[in-house]
VMD Tcl script that draws the C-alpha trace (Angstrom):
set ca {
  {135.50 -20.78 81.07}
  {131.86 -20.83 81.34}
  {132.01 -19.64 84.93}
  {133.90 -16.72 83.70}
  {131.32 -16.38 80.87}
  {128.27 -16.48 83.23}
  {129.87 -13.88 85.42}
  {130.73 -11.26 82.44}
  {126.39 -11.98 81.68}
  {126.18 -11.09 85.49}
  {128.25 -7.96 84.73}
  {126.69 -6.86 81.84}
  {122.57 -6.67 83.63}
  {123.48 -5.58 86.75}
  {127.09 -2.96 85.37}
  {126.36 -1.71 82.36}
  {129.27 0.25 80.29}
  {128.28 3.76 81.28}
  {127.75 3.76 84.80}
  {130.01 0.35 85.63}
  {132.34 -1.23 88.27}
  {136.00 -0.68 87.66}
  {136.47 -4.46 87.32}
  {133.70 -5.56 85.75}
  {134.67 -2.83 83.48}
  {137.57 -4.60 82.08}
  {135.71 -7.62 81.68}
  {133.37 -5.99 79.37}
  {135.83 -4.13 77.18}
  {136.74 -6.74 74.39}
  {133.05 -6.91 73.76}
  {132.46 -2.43 73.77}
  {136.03 -2.90 71.17}
  {134.02 -5.23 68.91}
  {131.05 -3.91 68.36}
  {132.25 -0.65 68.19}
  {134.55 -1.43 65.26}
  {130.47 -2.61 63.59}
  {128.89 0.42 64.65}
  {132.57 2.51 62.75}
  {134.92 0.96 60.25}
  {138.34 1.04 60.17}
  {138.48 2.01 63.56}
  {141.33 -0.63 64.94}
  {141.25 -1.66 68.46}
  {143.71 -3.55 70.46}
  {144.12 -5.57 74.46}
  {147.29 -6.60 75.49}
  {147.07 -9.54 78.34}
  {149.72 -11.22 80.38}
  {150.02 -15.06 79.84}
  {147.00 -15.17 83.34}
  {144.52 -13.41 81.12}
  {145.30 -10.01 83.45}
  {145.17 -6.70 81.81}
  {148.20 -4.77 80.57}
  {147.17 -2.26 78.31}
  {144.76 -1.29 74.90}
  {144.25 0.84 71.97}
  {142.36 2.35 69.35}
  {141.76 4.59 66.61}
  {139.00 5.97 65.73}
  {139.09 5.21 61.74}
  {136.97 8.32 60.93}
  {139.69 10.48 62.97}
  {142.66 8.46 60.94}
  {141.19 9.29 57.60}
  {140.81 12.45 57.96}
  {144.67 13.33 59.52}
  {145.96 11.02 56.55}
  {143.83 13.15 53.67}
  {143.24 16.64 54.73}
  {145.13 17.00 57.75}
  {149.43 18.50 58.10}
  {151.08 14.95 59.12}
  {152.01 16.67 62.87}
  {151.05 14.56 66.12}
  {150.83 16.34 70.08}
  {151.77 13.54 72.80}
  {151.04 13.25 76.12}
  {150.39 11.73 78.72}
  {147.58 11.81 81.52}
  {147.62 9.16 85.26}
  {144.22 8.30 86.11}
  {142.91 7.86 89.58}
  {140.39 4.99 89.82}
  {140.62 1.83 91.44}
  {143.07 0.59 89.28}
  {145.56 3.65 88.63}
  {147.02 3.68 84.99}
  {147.92 6.14 82.61}
  {146.02 7.58 79.83}
  {148.24 8.11 76.45}
  {146.72 9.29 73.91}
  {147.95 11.24 69.88}
  {146.12 14.88 68.34}
  {146.37 16.14 65.74}
  {145.50 19.39 64.17}
  {143.14 20.68 61.73}
  {143.49 23.47 59.55}
  {142.14 25.69 61.38}
  {144.56 24.92 64.38}
  {141.75 22.37 66.38}
  {142.53 19.49 68.06}
  {141.10 15.45 66.65}
  {142.43 12.92 69.04}
  {143.66 10.31 66.53}
  {143.59 7.33 69.36}
  {143.64 6.64 72.60}
  {144.75 3.58 74.85}
  {145.43 2.98 79.02}
  {148.33 1.61 80.56}
  {149.62 -0.20 83.40}
  {152.82 3.17 83.39}
  {154.77 5.38 81.38}
  {157.37 3.44 80.36}
  {159.40 2.60 77.17}
  {158.08 -0.88 76.77}
  {154.83 0.85 77.20}
  {155.59 3.62 74.61}
  {157.06 1.73 72.05}
  {153.60 -0.76 71.69}
  {151.04 2.31 72.16}
  {153.72 4.15 68.45}
  {154.34 0.42 66.77}
  {150.03 0.07 67.21}
  {149.08 3.80 65.94}
  {152.53 2.91 63.16}
  {149.94 0.03 61.85}
  {146.95 2.72 61.06}
  {148.98 5.37 59.58}
  {151.75 3.75 58.37}
  {155.08 5.65 57.11}
  {153.63 9.49 57.05}
  {156.09 11.46 54.75}
  {157.60 15.43 56.57}
  {155.65 13.73 59.77}
  {156.75 15.40 62.88}
  {156.24 14.20 66.61}
  {156.43 16.97 69.68}
  {156.32 15.64 73.39}
  {157.73 16.46 75.98}
  {161.21 15.26 77.25}
  {160.30 12.19 78.80}
  {163.24 9.15 77.92}
  {160.87 6.31 77.33}
  {158.85 8.51 74.11}
  {161.89 9.76 73.16}
  {162.83 6.14 72.76}
  {160.03 4.98 71.67}
  {159.87 7.05 68.48}
  {163.94 6.46 67.29}
  {162.31 2.72 67.48}
  {158.77 3.18 66.01}
  {159.06 5.84 63.01}
  {162.70 6.40 62.78}
  {162.80 9.19 59.60}
  {159.94 10.73 61.94}
  {160.84 14.37 63.71}
  {160.86 14.41 67.08}
  {161.07 17.70 68.80}
  {160.64 18.20 71.96}
  {157.69 20.93 74.00}
  {159.31 24.82 74.84}
  {157.65 25.28 77.36}
  {158.24 21.60 79.40}
  {161.67 22.85 78.59}
  {161.57 26.30 79.59}
  {160.19 24.84 83.58}
  {162.28 22.07 83.29}
  {166.00 24.73 83.01}
  {163.68 26.66 86.40}
  {163.42 29.98 84.73}
  {161.14 32.22 86.54}
  {162.14 35.98 86.26}
  {159.77 37.31 83.01}
  {163.09 38.35 81.86}
  {164.67 35.35 81.41}
  {161.44 33.74 80.09}
  {161.66 36.58 76.94}
  {164.64 36.03 76.28}
  {164.36 32.10 76.67}
  {160.67 32.76 73.76}
  {163.06 35.03 71.44}
  {165.74 32.17 71.22}
  {163.21 29.46 70.62}
  {161.89 31.85 67.70}
  {164.36 32.67 66.27}
  {163.82 32.21 62.23}
  {168.04 32.67 61.88}
  {170.63 31.14 62.72}
  {172.52 34.06 64.24}
  {169.67 35.78 65.72}
  {169.09 32.48 67.97}
  {173.36 32.31 68.84}
  {172.95 35.59 69.83}
  {170.10 35.19 72.61}
  {171.51 32.19 73.72}
  {174.81 33.96 74.36}
  {172.97 36.06 77.10}
  {171.35 32.71 78.34}
  {174.57 31.47 78.92}
  {175.40 34.40 80.77}
  {172.34 34.88 82.59}
  {172.07 31.28 83.47}
  {174.77 28.96 82.93}
  {172.95 25.97 84.91}
  {170.07 26.55 82.45}
  {171.98 27.21 79.56}
  {173.74 23.75 80.02}
  {170.63 21.91 79.83}
  {169.37 23.58 76.46}
  {172.51 22.86 75.45}
  {171.80 18.98 76.59}
  {168.52 18.34 74.76}
  {170.27 19.66 71.71}
  {168.99 22.47 69.91}
  {167.86 20.72 66.68}
  {165.17 20.06 69.42}
  {163.57 22.88 70.67}
  {164.41 25.32 68.58}
  {163.54 27.44 64.98}
  {166.54 28.49 63.81}
  {168.41 24.65 63.80}
  {165.38 22.47 63.51}
  {166.45 20.13 60.13}
  {162.64 19.68 59.81}
  {159.25 21.08 59.29}
  {157.59 21.65 62.87}
  {154.95 23.32 61.23}
  {155.42 26.17 63.58}
  {154.18 24.31 66.97}
  {156.73 24.70 69.54}
  {154.64 23.31 72.20}
  {152.61 20.52 73.49}
  {149.90 23.12 74.63}
  {147.15 21.50 72.34}
  {147.13 17.94 74.45}
  {147.09 19.20 77.26}
  {143.82 20.51 76.83}
  {142.67 17.19 76.05}
  {144.37 16.73 79.39}
  {142.70 19.15 81.47}
  {139.29 18.00 79.44}
  {140.24 14.34 81.03}
  {140.48 15.75 84.87}
  {136.41 15.08 84.99}
  {136.64 10.82 83.82}
  {140.49 10.31 85.11}
  {138.54 7.62 87.96}
  {135.78 6.40 86.09}
  {135.97 2.51 84.19}
  {138.76 2.03 81.52}
  {135.40 0.53 79.32}
  {133.73 4.54 79.86}
  {136.69 6.45 79.55}
  {136.97 4.67 75.93}
  {133.52 6.24 75.22}
  {134.32 8.85 76.34}
  {136.30 9.73 73.69}
  {134.10 8.41 70.93}
  {131.25 11.26 72.24}
  {134.14 14.01 72.25}
  {134.89 13.11 68.68}
  {131.29 12.90 67.96}
  {129.96 15.86 69.15}
  {132.86 18.06 67.24}
  {132.56 16.06 64.10}
  {129.04 17.39 63.96}
  {129.17 21.11 65.56}
  {132.13 21.55 62.65}
  {130.67 19.37 59.85}
  {127.14 22.10 60.40}
  {129.64 25.34 60.53}
  {132.17 24.23 57.43}
  {129.07 22.84 55.30}
  {128.33 25.85 53.13}
  {132.39 26.43 52.84}
  {133.14 28.32 49.72}
  {136.24 27.50 46.92}
  {139.23 28.99 47.29}
  {138.10 30.78 51.17}
  {140.51 30.96 53.72}
  {139.74 29.76 57.15}
  {139.54 32.50 59.90}
  {142.58 31.42 61.68}
  {145.16 31.19 59.08}
  {143.22 34.88 58.00}
  {144.58 36.21 61.24}
  {148.10 34.61 60.27}
  {148.60 36.39 57.32}
  {147.42 39.57 58.28}
  {149.55 39.06 61.46}
  {151.99 38.99 58.96}
  {151.61 41.84 57.14}
  {151.35 44.27 59.41}
  {154.69 43.39 60.75}
  {155.80 44.05 57.08}
  {154.42 47.80 57.20}
  {158.54 48.71 57.89}
  {160.35 46.49 55.30}
  {161.91 49.33 52.83}
  {162.18 48.39 48.93}
  {165.37 48.89 47.95}
  {166.03 49.83 43.77}
  {168.00 47.69 41.27}
  {170.95 48.27 39.87}
  {169.78 49.49 35.95}
  {166.37 48.26 36.72}
  {163.67 51.04 36.32}
  {160.49 48.94 35.94}
  {159.35 46.05 38.39}
  {156.65 43.34 38.32}
  {153.98 41.59 41.03}
  {152.97 38.86 40.37}
  {149.55 37.50 42.18}
  {150.15 34.02 42.98}
  {148.43 33.73 46.08}
  {147.26 30.27 45.57}
  {150.77 29.29 45.88}
  {151.01 31.26 49.43}
  {148.10 29.49 51.27}
  {148.51 25.56 51.27}
  {145.35 23.45 50.67}
  {145.64 22.37 54.59}
  {144.16 26.20 55.33}
  {141.33 26.61 52.94}
  {137.33 25.88 53.82}
  {136.37 23.87 51.54}
  {139.33 21.54 53.23}
  {137.72 21.88 56.48}
  {134.45 20.31 55.35}
  {136.52 17.66 54.53}
  {138.05 16.86 57.22}
  {134.74 16.07 58.68}
  {132.52 15.04 56.35}
  {133.03 11.52 58.41}
  {129.99 9.88 60.47}
  {131.21 8.80 63.98}
  {128.17 6.17 65.51}
  {127.84 4.98 68.69}
  {128.67 1.35 69.59}
  {125.18 -0.79 70.27}
  {123.05 -0.85 73.97}
  {124.28 -2.78 76.34}
  {121.48 -4.76 77.07}
  {121.56 -6.30 73.09}
  {125.66 -7.31 73.45}
  {125.30 -11.24 73.45}
  {128.09 -13.59 74.88}
  {130.55 -14.02 71.99}
  {133.32 -17.40 71.90}
  {135.75 -15.73 69.43}
  {136.16 -12.33 72.29}
  {139.18 -12.28 74.88}
  {138.80 -13.54 77.92}
  {139.73 -9.73 79.81}
  {140.65 -9.69 83.65}
  {141.30 -6.89 85.71}
  {144.37 -5.97 86.50}
  {146.37 -6.83 90.17}
  {145.98 -3.94 92.39}
  {149.11 -1.97 92.61}
  {150.42 -0.60 96.51}
  {149.28 2.86 96.51}
  {151.60 5.51 97.18}
  {151.64 6.80 100.79}
  {150.09 10.01 101.76}
  {146.49 10.94 102.17}
  {144.19 9.91 99.18}
  {142.95 13.17 97.52}
  {139.36 12.48 97.33}
  {137.13 15.18 97.35}
  {133.78 13.28 96.72}
  {134.30 10.73 99.90}
  {130.93 9.75 102.28}
  {131.01 11.49 105.07}
  {130.42 10.13 108.52}
  {127.11 10.54 109.94}
  {126.47 13.35 110.89}
  {128.84 15.07 109.38}
  {128.08 18.33 107.83}
  {130.17 19.54 105.03}
  {132.90 22.13 105.16}
  {132.14 25.74 103.08}
  {134.71 27.25 101.28}
  {134.85 31.09 101.84}
  {137.20 33.35 99.82}
  {138.95 35.50 102.02}
  {139.45 38.03 99.53}
  {136.14 38.89 98.74}
  {133.71 36.80 101.53}
  {131.55 35.09 98.45}
  {131.57 31.25 98.77}
  {132.21 27.43 96.61}
  {135.85 29.72 96.49}
  {139.68 30.23 98.28}
  {141.62 33.44 97.56}
  {144.03 31.68 95.50}
  {141.32 30.89 92.50}
  {139.18 33.76 93.15}
  {139.22 36.74 90.80}
  {136.05 38.89 90.99}
  {137.82 42.60 90.60}
  {137.04 44.77 93.42}
  {136.87 47.86 94.47}
  {139.37 49.83 95.35}
  {138.24 52.48 98.09}
  {138.63 56.34 97.87}
  {141.22 57.18 101.06}
  {139.47 59.42 103.37}
  {142.56 61.93 104.14}
  {145.86 62.24 103.14}
  {148.59 60.21 105.70}
  {149.30 63.36 106.88}
  {146.25 64.24 108.15}
  {145.64 60.45 109.82}
  {148.43 60.81 111.47}
  {147.88 64.02 112.55}
  {145.36 62.76 113.80}
  {146.40 59.52 115.60}
  {148.66 61.40 117.25}
  {145.72 64.03 118.93}
  {143.11 61.84 119.08}
  {140.64 63.65 117.89}
  {137.65 62.09 117.43}
  {135.55 62.76 114.52}
  {133.15 65.43 113.95}
  {129.34 65.27 113.27}
  {127.81 68.56 111.79}
  {131.07 70.70 112.70}
  {130.10 69.60 116.88}
  {132.09 67.46 118.91}
  {130.70 64.80 120.12}
  {132.09 64.92 123.23}
  {133.45 67.77 125.55}
  {137.21 66.39 125.50}
  {137.79 67.61 122.16}
  {138.96 70.74 123.31}
  {140.75 69.28 125.69}
  {142.92 67.22 123.58}
  {143.48 70.63 121.73}
  {144.97 72.29 124.75}
  {147.17 69.53 125.73}
  {147.51 69.12 122.09}
  {149.34 72.40 121.98}
  {151.02 72.18 125.32}
  {152.51 68.95 125.15}
  {154.40 69.85 128.98}
  {151.36 68.53 130.47}
  {150.45 65.70 128.38}
  {150.70 61.82 129.46}
  {153.96 61.68 127.21}
  {155.54 63.93 129.71}
  {154.42 62.17 133.20}
  {155.92 58.67 131.44}
  {159.04 61.06 130.65}
  {159.16 59.56 126.71}
  {160.40 62.22 124.73}
  {159.05 63.56 121.70}
  {160.25 63.19 118.98}
  {161.15 65.97 116.95}
  {158.83 64.82 114.12}
  {155.55 64.95 116.66}
  {156.71 68.22 118.18}
  {157.05 70.48 114.63}
  {153.32 68.90 113.93}
  {151.62 70.15 117.36}
  {153.04 73.39 116.75}
  {150.64 73.55 113.18}
  {148.36 72.32 115.27}
  {148.22 74.82 117.98}
  {148.44 77.68 115.65}
  {144.58 76.35 113.69}
  {142.28 78.55 115.05}
  {138.21 76.44 114.76}
  {138.10 72.51 114.53}
  {136.36 72.77 111.95}
  {140.34 72.77 110.45}
  {140.04 68.72 111.14}
  {136.97 67.69 109.19}
  {138.00 65.48 106.29}
}
mol new
graphics top color blue
foreach p $ca { graphics top sphere $p radius 0.5 }
foreach p [lrange $ca 0 end-1] q [lrange $ca 1 end] { graphics top cylinder $p $q radius 0.2 }
display resetview
């Protein structure tokens, strides 16, 4: 035990958490969580280890983000997983929420050994300890069986819906016509419209219809949804965070946890300054755009008269039409909290009341070549330069090229090019032939029996004879100028 403590102190000075070694980062993780909770109130952290003290999984919920979610945001959680690519691999679990302006806020995150039912149940149970039983809670995710099992056990009263985009990919819908019909089915408001659209999918793609039916219409459709999923049909918001973590999927675990803290701290600071002068009862930009879009869609409505009534009265009740989630004052209060970084690593002290965490056992990697793009090159090895075969620029390939190409103006019509190729006449500069063989080419074109085609006993195609006859009627070489 004394050796382990001395080893941790040694790791502090030679492997700081913001740079560090993957193995030493697991030993630093309890200290980082301790000082993170001291700097940020109501932040909850957990570390689960096996009997030997080796790391199994961890969880962190940021107190400021949890308060914002419970007080000022819709009861909606989007959960996702990202696979880590560091020395010890693992998976990164996370839950994000959406504010009134459709902006992302990570609520909790963690690292575990894999995407299993046990890991998702442990993660969601720790999350429930932080947020409690939220009325009207909706959870959106993909169709992984472990997520469905964990949501059913931990949040039995919450609605669990599927991401429509992941479901579309599972059903292998590739044609644009089928995709458009599928999204029309997902977003249908009435069951009659839904039944009509899903019947078309059944005729066009029976295998896809069976998968949609097995998934359950209530899990992905708007018409049959038994609860409120707040018009979020996909988990694209969580995938945006997944795209941001691509740059830190190889870093040590302590640095990954601190990256989430830095991300939230930066977003809270930027959005707080943006909405500090918000006026009362002012609707947010995203909600305003949604309302304006609904107004444009309703311009073709026809108002029919009511029998035996000559007067109509319209009540202006705008306050009841917009929820408090979509007001600027609510968004201002959402980002009123402050995020604080943990103390500097050099000021950390050895404590006896913190658990000792060892690095997990390295799992045998999968067969195949490692996808490591920043490997150390051999001596004398020069980097291979990427060059696009489409635009000719360096730094990217043809698949990722987005440079607009200038279309070249065609110098001649197809008919004239075929005629020139048949006669093998070179281009003429300044109206004069470049060689003395020009007239010979014209004579040969006018008398095909004297050409090499006759000497080779190759019959002349009928189309070529017609072009040769028209060529023989031309008087001057200037007719061939293009």
